[in-house]
DOLUMKE-561696 format. One record per residue: residue in one letter; z, x, y of N, C-alpha, C, CB in turn. Coordinates in steps of 0.05 Angstrom, whole numbers, padded with zeros to 5 digits, always signed. Each point is the difference from the previous one (the first is absolute). Glycine has a CB too. Layout:
REM DOLUMKE-561696
AZXYZXYZXYZXY ...
REM end
This chain:
REM DOLUMKE-561696
M+00471+00341-00303+00027+00010-00008+00020-00007+00024-00020+00040-00031 E+00041-00056+00024+00017-00008+00021+00019+00024+00007-00003-00049-00016 P+00010+00051+00043+00018+00022+00008+00028-00005-00012-00025+00007+00042 L+00040+00014-00047+00025+00002-00013+00021+00009+00019-00021+00009-00042 E+00043-00026+00047+00023+00009+00017+00018+00016-00018-00002-00041+00030 L-00003+00068-00029+00016+00019-00016+00029+00002+00010-00042+00025-00010 C+00046-00024+00037+00026+00001+00013-00002-00022+00022+00008+00051-00011 P+00016-00061+00020-00001-00020+00020-00016+00008+00025+00044-00014-00018 G-00064-00001+00023-00018+00005+00023-00019+00022-00004+00034-00015+00029 R-00036+00026-00052-00018+00023-00006-00018-00008-00022+00035+00034+00014 W-00063-00037-00008-00018-00010-00018-00019+00021-00010+00005-00043+00021 V-00015+00039-00046-00017+00020-00013-00027-00016-00007+00043+00030-00020 G-00065-00017+00027-00025-00014-00006-00022+00006+00020+00027-00036-00020 A-00050+00025+00018-00022+00007+00017+00007-00008+00028-00034-00007-00038 G+00031+00024+00057+00004-00006+00028+00026+00010+00008-00030-00039-00002 F+00048+00048-00017+00025+00009+00008+00001+00030-00004+00021-00045-00011 P-00002+00060+00026+00003+00028-00004+00011+00006-00027+00006+00007+00048 C-00015+00017-00058+00010+00009-00025+00030+00002+00000-00042+00025-00008 F+00056-00033-00014+00029+00000-00001+00007+00027-00012+00004-00051-00005 I+00011+00066+00019+00007+00028-00005+00030+00002-00010-00034+00016+00036 I+00037-00008-00061+00028+00002-00012+00007+00030-00002-00006-00044-00028 A+00030+00050+00040+00010+00026-00002+00020+00000-00024-00008+00010+00052 E+00000+00004-00071+00015+00001-00028+00020+00022+00002-00039-00017-00029 I+00065+00011+00034+00023+00019+00001+00004+00008-00030+00023-00020+00043 G-00025+00000-00061+00008+00006-00027+00026+00011-00003-00045+00008-00009 Q+00046+00016-00004+00026+00015-00002-00001+00024+00016+00008-00017-00045 N-00022+00019+00066-00004+00025+00015+00025+00001+00021-00054-00001-00005 H+00073-00017+00002+00023-00002+00016+00022+00021-00011-00011-00051+00012 Q+00005+00062-00037+00018+00019-00011+00028-00012-00008-00024+00033+00026 G+00025-00059-00028+00026-00013-00005+00018-00002+00024-00003+00016-00045 D-00008-00008+00069+00016-00001+00024-00008-00023+00019+00005+00050-00004 I+00014-00067+00009-00007-00024+00015-00008+00008+00029+00032-00029-00029 E-00020+00048+00039-00009+00008+00028-00029+00011+00001+00049+00013+00010 I-00058+00001-00031-00027+00007+00000-00018-00024-00003+00013+00045-00019 A-00004-00064+00003-00017-00023-00004-00002-00015+00025+00013-00003-00047 K+00008-00001+00064-00001-00012+00025-00019+00015+00019+00046-00017-00008 K-00045+00044+00008-00018+00015+00018-00027-00005-00011+00033+00037+00012 L-00040-00038-00036-00027-00006-00010-00009-00026+00009+00007+00028-00039 I+00009-00049+00037-00007-00026+00011-00006+00001+00030+00028-00020-00035 T-00011+00034+00050-00005+00002+00029-00028+00013+00005+00050+00003+00009 K-00054+00019-00023-00026+00014+00002-00024-00017-00005+00023+00039-00012 A-00021-00053-00011-00019-00018-00007-00010-00019+00022+00019+00005-00045 K+00002-00017+00056-00002-00018+00023-00014+00013+00023+00040-00022-00014 E-00029+00044+00022-00011+00015+00024-00030+00009-00005+00047+00016+00010 C-00055-00014-00037-00026+00011-00004-00020-00022-00003+00018+00039-00022 G-00008-00064+00023-00018-00024-00001-00004-00015-00027-00022+00023+00035 A+00037-00014-00056-00001-00011-00025+00008-00031+00002+00010+00046-00021 D-00021-00062+00005+00008-00029+00001+00023-00008-00018-00046-00009+00011 C+00054+00026-00029+00020-00005-00019+00011+00025-00012-00021-00043-00008 V+00045+00044-00001+00012+00022-00015+00008-00010-00028+00016+00022+00043 K-00017-00004-00062+00005-00009-00027+00015+00023-00015-00042-00032+00001 L+00064+00021-00015+00014+00017-00019-00008-00004-00029+00037-00002+00031 Q-00021+00014-00048-00003-00007-00029+00027-00008-00010-00040+00033-00007 K+00040-00055-00011+00027-00010-00009-00001+00000-00030+00008-00029+00042 S+00013+00042-00055+00002+00000-00029+00028-00007-00008-00035+00034-00003 S+00038-00048-00018+00026-00002-00016-00005+00018-00023+00013-00047+00014 L+00001+00070-00015-00006+00020-00017+00002-00007-00030+00016+00030+00037 K+00004-00047-00043+00003-00007-00028-00021-00020-00010+00048+00009+00007 T-00060-00021+00011-00021-00020-00010-00030+00014+00005+00033-00043+00012 K-00032+00065+00001-00026+00014+00004-00004+00021-00022+00002-00008+00051 F+00022+00021-00058-00002+00025-00018+00017-00008-00026-00005+00036+00041 N-00003-00023-00063+00018-00003-00022+00021+00023+00000-00037-00024-00027 K+00055+00024+00011+00023+00019-00001-00009+00029-00001+00028-00036-00023 A-00048+00038+00003-00010+00030-00003-00013+00009+00024-00008-00005-00048 A-00008-00011+00063-00014+00006+00023+00020+00010+00023-00036-00035-00014 L+00058+00019+00016+00021+00006+00018+00016+00026-00005+00001-00047+00007 A+00002+00051-00032+00016+00024-00010-00017+00025-00001+00028-00030-00027 R-00055+00030+00031-00016+00022-00003+00008+00020+00021-00038-00027-00020 P+00043+00054+00012+00004+00021+00019-00023+00000+00021+00025+00028-00036 Y-00019-00024+00060-00020+00003+00020+00001+00025+00016+00001-00046+00001 V-00017+00064-00012+00001+00028+00012-00025+00003+00017+00026+00022-00039 S-00024-00025+00065-00024+00000+00018+00009+00008+00028-00023-00036-00027 P+00006+00049+00041+00006+00005+00029+00005-00026+00015-00028+00040-00002 H+00020-00063-00009+00002-00026+00013+00026-00015-00008-00050-00002+00001 S+00066+00013-00019+00021-00014-00011+00024-00005+00019-00016+00020-00043 W+00027-00042+00042+00025-00008+00015+00022-00003-00021-00026-00023+00039 G+00025+00033-00063+00021-00005-00020-00007+00014-00025+00012-00044+00021 P+00007+00049-00039-00007+00015-00026-00017-00018-00020+00043+00028+00005 T-00039-00054-00003-00017-00018-00017-00019-00015+00017+00035-00004-00032 Y-00054-00010+00020-00019-00015+00015+00014-00026+00011-00040+00019-00029 G+00059-00028+00014+00015-00024+00008+00016+00008+00026+00003-00018-00049 A+00010+00040+00049+00016+00009+00023-00017+00006+00025+00033+00020-00033 H-00058-00008+00027-00018+00004+00021-00010-00027+00013-00013+00042-00024 K+00007-00062+00005-00011-00025+00013+00023-00016+00013-00038-00002-00035 Q+00062+00005+00026+00022-00015+00012+00006+00011+00029+00021-00009-00049 H-00024+00036+00051+00004+00012+00027-00019-00014+00021+00014+00045-00021 L-00039-00053+00012-00020-00010+00018+00001-00031+00003-00029+00040-00012 E+00047-00054-00001+00001-00029+00002+00019-00009+00021-00010-00002-00047 F+00001-00017+00063+00019-00012+00019+00010-00027-00011-00023+00023+00041 N+00050-00028-00038+00011-00024-00008-00005-00023+00019+00033+00026-00023 E-00023-00050+00016-00007-00023+00019+00011+00004+00027-00001-00031-00038 E+00024+00042+00040+00011+00003+00027-00017+00018+00018+00045-00006-00018 Q-00053+00028+00006-00017+00020+00011-00026-00015+00007+00021+00039-00026 F-00033-00053+00008-00026-00012+00005+00001-00019+00024-00011+00003-00048 R+00033-00018+00048+00004-00019+00022+00002+00015+00026+00023-00031-00031 A-00009+00053+00031+00001+00016+00025-00027+00009+00008+00046+00015-00012 L-00062-00006-00005-00029+00008+00007-00015-00024+00008-00001+00039-00032 Q+00004-00061+00020-00015-00024+00009+00009-00007+00028-00005-00017-00047 K+00030+00017+00054+00010-00005+00025-00011+00020+00022+00039-00018-00023 H-00042+00043+00014-00011+00022+00018-00028-00007+00006+00029+00036-00019 A-00047-00044-00001-00026-00006+00002-00004-00025+00018-00008+00021-00044 E+00025-00040+00041-00001-00026+00016+00005+00006+00029+00016-00027-00039 S+00002+00048+00042+00005+00006+00031-00024+00013+00013+00051+00007-00009 L-00070+00004-00008-00023+00014+00011-00025-00018-00001+00020+00045-00015 D-00016-00070+00003-00021-00021-00003-00021+00011-00019+00009-00019+00046 I-00002+00032-00067-00019+00008-00020+00008-00010-00028-00011+00039+00028 P-00005-00053-00045+00010-00011-00024+00007+00022-00020-00027-00040+00008 L+00046+00034-00026+00006+00019-00020+00000-00014-00030+00029+00027+00037 T-00043-00015-00054+00001-00010-00028+00002+00023-00020-00028-00041+00013 A+00022+00035-00038+00003+00022-00020-00019-00008-00024+00051+00012+00016 S-00054+00009-00032-00013-00004-00026+00021-00007-00019-00036+00031+00009 A+00032-00052-00026+00018-00008-00022-00007+00015-00026+00005-00046+00021 M+00012+00063-00028-00004+00016-00025+00009-00011-00027+00004+00038+00030 D+00008-00062-00029+00012-00013-00024+00008-00027+00007+00016+00042-00019 M-00008-00058-00002+00006-00029+00003+00023-00004+00020-00015-00008-00048 E+00038+00023+00045+00021-00003+00019-00006+00005+00028+00028+00011-00035 S-00047+00009+00039-00008+00005+00028-00017-00021+00013+00003+00046-00011 V-00018-00061-00006-00014-00023+00011+00022-00020+00011-00039+00006-00032 S+00058-00011+00017+00022-00019+00008+00014+00010+00024+00005-00013-00046 F-00001+00039+00047+00013+00013+00024-00017-00004+00024+00021+00035-00029 L-00047-00029+00028-00017-00003+00023-00004-00029+00009-00023+00042-00014 E+00025-00059-00004-00003-00030+00006+00027-00007+00015-00031-00012-00042 R+00054+00021+00033+00024-00005+00015+00001+00014+00028+00023-00004-00045 M-00036+00027+00048-00002+00012+00025-00021-00015+00020+00012+00044-00026 R-00027-00063+00015-00019-00015+00015-00021+00019+00014+00036-00035+00007 V-00047+00054-00023-00020+00017+00010-00025-00017+00004+00021+00041-00022 P-00039-00033+00039-00023-00018+00007-00020+00000-00021+00008+00008+00048 F-00011+00014-00065-00019+00001-00023+00011+00021-00019-00040-00014+00027 I+00031+00011-00052+00009+00020-00020-00022+00018-00009+00033-00032-00014 K-00029+00057+00012-00020+00018-00010+00004+00006-00031-00002+00021+00048 I-00018-00021-00062+00000+00010-00028-00014+00026+00000+00001-00046-00021 G+00011+00069+00012-00013+00024+00000-00019+00003-00024+00038+00018+00026 S-00053+00003-00025-00019+00006-00021+00015+00004-00028-00033+00022+00035 G+00056-00012-00034+00014+00004-00025+00006-00027-00015+00021+00042+00021 D-00021-00064-00007+00006-00025-00011-00024-00020+00002+00048+00009+00013 A-00071+00002-00009-00024-00017+00002-00009-00010-00027-00013+00026+00040 D+00023-00015-00061-00004-00011-00026+00024-00015-00013-00033+00036-00005 N+00052-00039+00023+00024-00013-00010+00001-00032+00008+00025+00049+00005 L-00040-00063-00020-00004-00030+00006+00027-00015+00004-00042+00002-00028 P+00063+00002+00011+00024-00015+00004+00011+00005+00028+00009+00003-00049 L-00008+00024+00058+00011+00003+00028-00019-00012+00020+00023+00042-00014 I-00049-00039+00010-00019-00013+00019+00004-00029+00004-00032+00034-00013 R+00035-00046-00010+00003-00031+00000+00027-00007+00014-00027-00005-00044 K+00048+00022+00039+00026-00006+00013-00002+00003+00030+00025+00015-00040 A-00041+00005+00049-00001+00005+00029-00016-00023+00012+00002+00051-00004 A-00023-00060-00011-00017-00020+00010+00014-00027+00002-00038+00025-00018 A+00058-00029+00000+00015-00025-00001+00018-00003+00024-00001+00001-00049 T+00006+00021+00064+00016-00002+00026-00017-00015+00022+00026+00045-00012 R-00050-00048+00006-00019-00012+00020-00003+00017+00026+00014-00046-00019 K-00005+00071+00019-00007+00018+00021-00028+00012-00005+00049+00011+00009 P-00064-00004+00012-00024+00017-00005+00006+00025-00015-00018-00017+00040 L+00000+00024-00058+00000+00026-00016-00021+00019+00010+00016-00025-00040 I-00007+00048+00041-00019+00023+00003+00001+00017-00025+00007+00000+00051 L-00029+00003-00065-00002+00013-00026-00018+00026+00001+00007-00045-00022 S+00005+00069+00018-00014+00022-00003-00011+00002-00027+00027+00020+00034 T-00052-00008-00038-00013-00002-00025-00007+00028-00011-00018-00044+00014 G+00033+00065-00007-00003+00026-00012+00005+00000-00030+00014+00018+00043 M-00029-00002-00057+00002+00004-00028-00011-00023-00018+00040+00028+00011 Q-00053-00047+00003-00010-00025-00015-00032+00000+00000+00043-00027+00014 D-00054+00011-00031-00029-00004+00001-00006-00028+00010-00007+00033-00038 L-00017-00038+00041-00010-00026+00013+00008-00025-00019-00040+00025+00023 A+00038-00021-00048+00005-00021-00019+00030-00009+00003-00035+00019-00033 W+00053+00002+00035+00028-00009+00001+00006-00012+00029+00013+00037-00035 V-00025-00026+00054+00004-00010+00028-00009-00031+00001-00009+00049+00021 S-00012-00053-00037-00012-00027+00000+00018-00018-00014-00046+00018+00000 K+00061-00009-00020+00018-00018-00015+00025-00008+00018-00014+00023-00045 V+00024-00001+00058+00020-00005+00020-00007-00020+00020+00016+00043-00008 Y-00040-00040+00020-00010-00017+00021-00002-00028-00010-00024+00038+00020 R+00013-00043-00045+00000-00027-00009+00028-00012-00003-00042+00011-00024 E+00060+00005+00013+00028-00012-00002+00010-00009+00028+00011+00031-00040 L-00014-00013+00060+00011-00005+00025-00015-00024+00014+00014+00049+00004 E-00040-00050-00009-00016-00022+00010+00009-00027-00010-00038+00032+00003 A+00046-00032-00029+00009-00024-00012+00028-00009+00013-00025+00015-00045 M+00041+00006+00054+00025-00006+00012-00002-00005+00031+00023+00028-00038 D-00049-00028+00048-00006-00005+00027+00016+00021+00018-00007-00052-00010 T+00007+00077+00002+00014+00019+00015-00015+00014+00021+00026+00006-00039 S-00016-00003+00063-00013+00014+00022+00001+00030-00008+00014-00036+00036 L-00038+00047-00037-00003+00029-00012-00016+00018+00016+00003-00019-00044 V+00007+00043+00044-00015+00023+00012-00002+00021-00023+00019-00008+00051 L-00044+00014-00058-00005+00022-00020-00007+00025+00014-00016-00032-00035 L+00030+00055+00027-00005+00026+00014-00013+00018-00022+00040-00005+00034 Q-00063+00017-00026-00011+00021-00014+00018+00022+00003-00044-00015+00006 C+00050+00029-00028+00020+00022+00000-00006+00020-00023+00036-00031+00020 T-00032+00057-00016-00002+00019-00021+00028+00013+00000-00052+00009+00004 S+00065-00008-00027+00029+00009-00004+00001+00030-00005+00013-00045-00020 S-00023+00059+00038+00004+00029-00002+00010+00009+00027-00036+00006-00036 Y+00052+00015+00036+00015+00007+00023-00001+00031+00007+00030-00041-00010 P-00049+00050+00026-00017-00015+00016-00026-00008-00015+00020+00022+00039 T-00035-00042-00031-00025-00008-00012-00023+00017+00009+00018-00045-00004 P-00034+00055-00016-00025+00015+00008-00019-00020+00014+00005+00033-00038 P-00018-00024+00059-00018-00020+00013-00021-00013-00018+00008+00027+00041 D-00018-00011-00059-00022-00013-00017+00011-00017-00021-00028+00038+00009 E+00054-00045-00009+00012-00019-00018+00011-00024+00016+00011+00036-00033 A-00015-00037+00058+00011-00023+00017-00017-00026-00006+00015+00032+00037 H-00041-00029-00039-00018-00020-00009+00004-00027+00018+00002+00021-00050 L-00009-00018+00076+00003-00023+00018-00020-00021-00006+00017+00030+00033 R-00037-00024-00049-00020-00021-00005+00012-00021-00019-00039+00033+00008 V+00060-00027-00021+00013-00020-00017+00009-00024+00017+00015+00036-00033 M-00010-00031+00059+00007-00025+00016-00022-00019+00002+00030+00027+00025 D-00055-00016-00025-00023-00017+00002-00001-00020-00026-00026+00038+00027 I+00030-00024-00050+00001-00015-00025+00024-00022+00002-00019+00042-00027 Y+00041-00033+00036+00023-00019+00001-00006-00026+00018+00031+00041-00006 R-00046-00035+00028-00007-00021+00018-00017-00020-00013+00004+00030+00037 T-00023-00023-00052-00019-00019-00014+00013-00011-00024-00041+00025+00017 T+00057-00009-00031+00011-00011-00027+00023-00017+00007-00014+00041-00026 F+00029-00035+00045+00026-00016+00006+00000-00013+00025+00023+00030-00026 P-00039-00051+00030-00003-00013+00026+00024-00012+00012-00042-00008-00015 R+00064+00003+00000+00023-00011+00013+00022+00021+00004-00012-00045-00020 A+00004+00071+00018+00020+00020+00009-00011+00015+00022+00018+00004-00043 H+00001+00004+00062-00007+00020+00020+00000+00028-00012+00020-00028+00035 V-00035+00045-00025-00005+00026-00011+00010+00022+00019-00040-00020-00027 G+00051+00041+00015+00009+00020+00018+00002+00028-00016+00025-00036+00030 Y-00010+00055-00018+00000+00027-00012+00026+00011+00003-00046+00008+00010 S+00059+00004-00032+00023+00016+00001-00008+00029-00008+00029-00041-00011 G-00025+00059+00032-00008+00027-00002+00022+00020-00005-00034-00013+00028 H+00028+00032-00044+00018+00023-00007-00013+00026+00007+00021-00026-00038 E-00044+00026+00050-00014+00024+00006+00012+00015+00024-00040-00020-00020 R+00033+00044+00024+00009+00015+00024-00016-00009+00023+00014+00041-00027 D-00001-00040+00052-00013-00006+00024-00006-00030+00002-00018+00046-00001 I+00001-00052+00022-00003-00029+00006-00027-00010-00004+00035+00005+00031 F-00054+00012-00036-00031-00006+00002-00007-00022-00020-00012+00048+00013 I+00022-00048-00038-00009-00017-00020+00011-00027+00007-00003+00036-00033 T+00028-00039+00041+00011-00025+00007-00014-00013+00025+00043+00017-00020 V-00051+00000+00039-00015-00012+00021-00028-00009-00008+00025+00028+00030 A-00037-00013-00050-00025-00010-00011+00002-00025-00014-00013+00044-00004 A+00038-00049-00010+00006-00024-00014-00002-00024+00019+00030+00028-00032 V-00021-00024+00057+00000-00021+00019-00029-00006+00010+00048+00014+00013 A-00063+00007-00012-00028-00003+00008-00015-00016-00023+00002+00045+00027 R+00008-00044-00052-00012-00017-00021+00015-00024-00004-00017+00038-00021 S+00031-00047+00043+00012-00027+00001+00027-00005-00016-00047-00015+00005 A+00062+00036-00007+00027-00002-00012+00015-00017+00020-00001+00046-00024 R+00014-00068+00014+00017-00017+00016+00027+00009+00002-00028-00035-00011 V+00038+00053-00007+00026+00011-00001-00002+00028-00011+00019-00044-00006 V-00004+00063+00021+00001+00026-00011+00030+00009-00001-00049+00011+00017 E+00055+00007-00035+00026+00009-00005+00001+00030-00003+00010-00043-00021 R+00006+00056+00036+00004+00029-00005+00030+00007+00001-00045+00009+00020 H+00051+00011-00035+00027+00010+00000+00006+00016+00024+00000+00001-00047 V+00023-00002+00059+00007+00015+00024+00025+00017-00005-00020-00037+00028 T+00021+00060-00015+00024+00017-00002+00007+00014+00026-00010+00008-00048 L+00032+00004+00052+00006+00015+00021-00008+00029-00002+00034-00031+00006 N-00040+00040-00032-00004+00030-00003-00015+00001-00028+00046+00017+00029 H-00068-00005-00028-00016+00002-00025+00015+00019-00020-00045-00007+00025 S+00061+00025-00015+00013+00022-00016+00025-00011-00013-00017+00036+00030 W+00026-00059-00022+00024-00009-00014+00000-00004-00030+00008-00021+00041 K+00015+00022-00054+00001-00005-00029-00007-00029-00007+00035+00035-00002 G-00052-00039-00018-00010-00024-00008-00030+00001-00005+00037-00021+00026 S-00046+00007-00047-00029+00003-00009-00018-00014+00018+00014+00005-00046 D-00004-00023+00063-00020-00017+00017-00004+00013+00028+00015-00043-00024 H-00001+00061+00030-00001+00011+00028-00027+00013+00004+00050+00008+00001 A-00062+00006-00020-00024+00014+00004-00024-00017+00006+00019+00032-00029 C-00018-00057+00018-00023-00019+00007+00009-00021+00022-00018+00004-00050 S+00039+00001+00063+00009-00019+00020-00011+00009+00027+00043-00012-00027 L-00041-00004+00047-00007+00004+00028+00025+00007+00016-00039-00032-00005 E+00039+00052+00020+00021+00005+00020-00005-00018+00024+00005+00048-00016 P+00014-00052+00032-00003-00020+00022-00025+00005+00018+00052-00006+00000 H-00058+00030+00006-00024+00004+00017-00026-00007-00015+00024+00038+00026 Q-00025-00035-00051-00023-00008-00016-00003-00029-00004+00004+00042-00022 L+00020-00056+00019+00001-00030+00000-00011-00012+00025+00039+00002-00030 R-00028+00011+00054-00009-00010+00026-00031+00004+00003+00046+00013+00021 Q-00057+00011-00029-00027+00004+00001-00016-00019-00018+00011+00046+00011 M-00001-00051-00036-00014-00019-00016-00002-00028+00011+00014+00026-00036 V+00008-00035+00047+00001-00026+00012-00020-00002+00023+00049-00004-00013 R-00050+00024+00031-00020+00001+00021-00026-00001-00009+00028+00023+00024 A-00034-00005-00046-00027+00000-00010-00009-00027-00013+00008+00049-00008 I+00011-00061-00006-00007-00027-00013-00007-00021+00022+00033+00009-00042 R-00016-00009+00064-00005-00018+00022-00027+00005+00013+00049-00003+00008 C-00055+00029-00005-00026+00009+00012-00024-00008-00019+00024+00040+00023 V-00022-00037-00048-00022-00009-00019-00001-00029+00000+00006+00038-00029 E+00016-00053+00030-00002-00029+00001-00017-00008+00025+00047-00006-00025 A-00040+00016+00048-00014-00006+00024-00029+00007-00001+00042+00007+00023 A-00047+00016-00036-00029+00010-00002-00016-00018-00020+00016+00049+00009 L-00006-00061-00029-00013-00018-00019-00012-00023+00017+00033+00013-00039 G-00019-00024+00058-00011-00019+00019-00014-00023-00011-00003+00037+00029 S-00020-00044-00019-00015-00024-00008-00026+00009-00012+00020-00028+00036 P-00030+00009-00056-00026+00006-00012-00023-00006+00019+00019-00011-00044 L-00013-00003+00067-00022-00007+00019-00007+00027+00016+00016-00050+00004 K-00042+00056-00006-00010+00025+00015-00009-00009+00026-00015+00024-00040 A+00027-00014+00060-00009-00006+00028+00009+00023+00019+00004-00052-00008 R-00018+00053+00032+00010+00021+00019+00027-00006+00008-00045+00008+00017 Q+00061+00013-00016+00027-00002+00006+00007+00006+00028+00008+00011-00046 P+00014-00022+00057+00007+00004+00028+00002+00030+00008+00024-00045-00001 S-00013+00061-00017+00003+00029+00004-00029+00015+00002+00047-00002-00025 E-00067-00012+00014-00027+00012+00001-00014-00003+00026-00001-00008-00047 E+00011-00010+00066-00014-00006+00024-00007+00024+00017+00024-00042-00002 E-00004+00061+00004-00005+00021+00019-00023+00018-00013+00049-00002+00019 C-00048+00005-00046-00023+00015-00012-00025-00015+00004+00030+00020-00035 Y-00033-00046+00033-00023-00013+00005-00012+00001+00029+00015-00028-00037 R+00004+00028+00055-00007+00002+00028-00013+00029+00005+00039-00033+00013 K-00027+00052-00025-00010+00029+00002-00025+00006-00016+00048+00014+00007 L-00049-00023-00031-00021+00009-00019-00018-00022-00012+00031+00036-00009 G-00023-00061+00012-00016-00021-00010-00029-00002+00012+00044-00024-00007 K-00062+00021-00009-00029+00003+00010-00011-00029+00007-00009+00043-00031 T-00009-00041+00051-00013-00023+00012-00029+00003-00002+00038-00007+00032 V-00052-00016-00034-00030+00001+00002-00009+00007+00028-00003-00035-00037 V-00016+00055+00039-00009+00007+00025-00032+00000-00001+00045+00029+00010 A-00059-00030+00013-00028+00000-00001-00012+00030-00001+00003-00044+00026 T-00023+00046-00042-00014+00027-00002-00020+00005+00021+00006-00003-00048 R-00013-00020+00063-00018+00003+00021+00004-00025+00019-00033+00028-00029 K+00023-00024+00054+00002-00023+00020-00016-00024-00011+00005+00032+00040 M+00008-00057-00040-00012-00025-00010+00002-00019+00021+00011+00007-00048 P-00034-00023+00053+00001-00020+00021+00010-00027-00010-00037+00024+00021 V+00042-00043-00002+00009-00027-00007-00022-00012-00018+00028-00006+00045 G-00020-00009-00067-00019-00011-00017-00010+00017-00022-00010-00025+00038 H+00019+00049-00040-00008+00018-00020+00012-00008-00027-00004+00037+00034 I-00014-00036-00053+00009-00006-00028+00009+00027-00013-00033-00042-00004 I+00059+00043-00004+00010+00025-00008-00009+00008-00029+00039-00008+00031 Q-00048+00033-00032-00010+00010-00025+00020+00021-00012-00048-00008+00016 K+00045+00016-00040+00019+00018-00013+00000+00027+00015-00007-00023-00044 Q-00014+00033+00054-00001+00025+00013+00012-00001+00030-00042+00010-00030 D+00047-00034+00040+00010-00004+00026+00030+00007+00003-00035-00034+00004 I+00049+00034-00025+00029-00002+00001+00012+00022-00020-00003-00053+00013 M+00027+00062-00005+00015+00017-00020+00029-00002+00009-00039+00033-00011 A+00056-00021-00006+00029-00002+00004+00010+00027+00012+00004-00034-00040 K+00012+00029+00060+00013+00025+00014+00027-00009+00009-00045+00019+00017 V+00063+00003-00014+00025-00007+00014-00010-00001+00031+00036+00025-00038 A-00028-00048+00050-00012-00006+00025+00021-00015+00018-00046-00001-00022 E+00040+00004+00049+00014-00014+00019-00020-00018+00016+00036+00036+00002 P-00030-00059+00004+00022-00017-00009-00003-00007-00030+00004-00019+00047 K+00015+00008-00060-00003-00009-00027-00019-00024+00001+00047+00017-00015 G-00064-00017-00006-00020-00024-00003+00002-00011-00028-00033+00020+00035 I+00008-00027-00046-00001-00012-00025+00008+00022-00022-00037-00034+00016 R+00054+00027-00036+00007+00020-00019-00022+00010-00018+00043-00019+00002 A-00041+00043-00011-00022+00013-00016-00007-00016-00026+00016+00044+00018 F+00003-00058-00031-00005-00014-00024-00021-00023+00005+00047+00012-00016 R-00052-00021+00042-00019-00020+00005-00027+00010+00008+00038-00027+00012 L-00044+00051-00016-00026+00010+00006-00023-00015-00009+00020+00041+00000 E-00019-00046-00026-00023-00015-00012-00002-00028+00009+00004+00029-00037 E+00018-00040+00046-00001-00028+00011-00017-00002+00025+00045-00008-00019 L-00047+00031+00035-00015+00000+00025-00030+00000-00003+00038+00022+00017 E-00046-00013-00040-00030+00002-00002-00013-00028+00001+00005+00043-00028 G-00025-00045+00045-00015-00024+00005+00013-00018+00020-00016+00003-00045 K+00040+00004+00056+00011-00016+00022-00012+00008+00026+00042-00005-00025 V-00039-00013+00046-00013+00003+00025+00021+00007+00022-00038-00033-00015 L+00031+00052+00031+00017+00009+00022+00001-00020+00022-00010+00046-00013 K+00032-00052+00025+00003-00020+00023+00002+00017+00026+00025-00036-00030 V-00020+00060+00028+00001+00020+00023-00015+00025-00006+00043-00019+00013 E-00047+00034+00008-00012+00028-00003+00023+00017-00011-00035-00005+00039 V+00028+00022-00056+00018+00020-00011-00011+00029+00003+00017-00036-00032 L-00001+00054+00045-00010+00025+00005+00004+00018-00025+00009-00006+00049 E-00025+00029-00049+00003+00018-00023+00028+00012-00002-00049+00012+00003 D+00060-00013-00027+00025+00010-00008+00024-00019+00010-00021+00047+00003 A+00014-00070+00005+00021-00019+00010+00010-00016-00022-00020-00002+00044 S+00045-00005-00043+00011-00019-00019-00012-00029+00001+00042+00027+00004 I-00048-00037-00027-00009-00029-00003+00024-00019-00005-00045+00017-00018 R+00049-00035+00036+00024-00017-00003-00008-00027-00009+00023+00024+00035 E-00005-00040-00044-00004-00027-00012-00017-00018+00019+00044+00005-00024 D-00038-00005+00049-00013-00017+00020-00027+00010+00007+00044-00012+00019 D-00052+00036-00028-00027+00010+00007-00021-00011-00018+00019+00041+00015 V-00010-00056-00037-00021-00006-00019+00001-00031-00005+00002+00048-00021 D-00026-00059+00016-00005-00028-00006+00005-00002-00029-00033-00008+00037 W+00055-00003-00045+00005-00002-00030-00012-00026-00012+00043+00028+00005 
REM end
């Protein structure tokens, strides 16, 4: 699987750090200053990218959906259309946020929620386009996003393997650079419905896609576990305050949690290390203190042929032949006299 340059200079794939997306979504409350603060916090906490959501309401919703009364503690308007309009940034605001992100050297992109928004994001020259789970079965939108030739990240909540396979085949035919995210679209997601093993199926079934995880669970543990299962990309919603109005805040991470998650992910990546099993540099002190050496159970003269009962392993000074070579010594001839309980060293034996 070839590495994917998801953002300029930032690669995804084997041997590269997990790409961590801080999903602001609409947790900015429609306030550009809150959005800027969230971008700043994401950068400070070590995220690799920040992401918004972009909709053109008239092409995402029909008139009846926009006119529906919206009576909810999370409402920003009397109708669902007024509520959603409050949470949308226009092009000028989006460019201001993009400029703010650039000043912090963190990429900014967005989920495209409709056809017009794909064109909008292409015009904004975002590094990649995200397709959320709500559009994972919307092939015309997916095809339009793929036609931009930008990398796509596709969340797969609410879908089954047969449908994900169909989308994959479509995008493979278009030679699209693709990241598939295992996702469960519940807010928050119960741990027993996160199903991280789906990523294993994705890796074997979709060999030309990179695989990752979009989490909506509380806390950080499941997302960190996803990285331990080789997620190349992870995405989590972020907020400044869990108690704020808005349905996504409860399953989002506050800045201290985002920072903790990033640190945990980087620690896990370091811990995964190499498949080569060998004594590590940090183990030398323990070996010097507790590593066992072959010692003589009795005094043995020059020319003695070593028998099984003549030797045993002990923590000894000075260090000699390591314990795992005990059986190699049987039948070998001593070149020097060895006293009882003394270490047997390499040069003491005629090999």
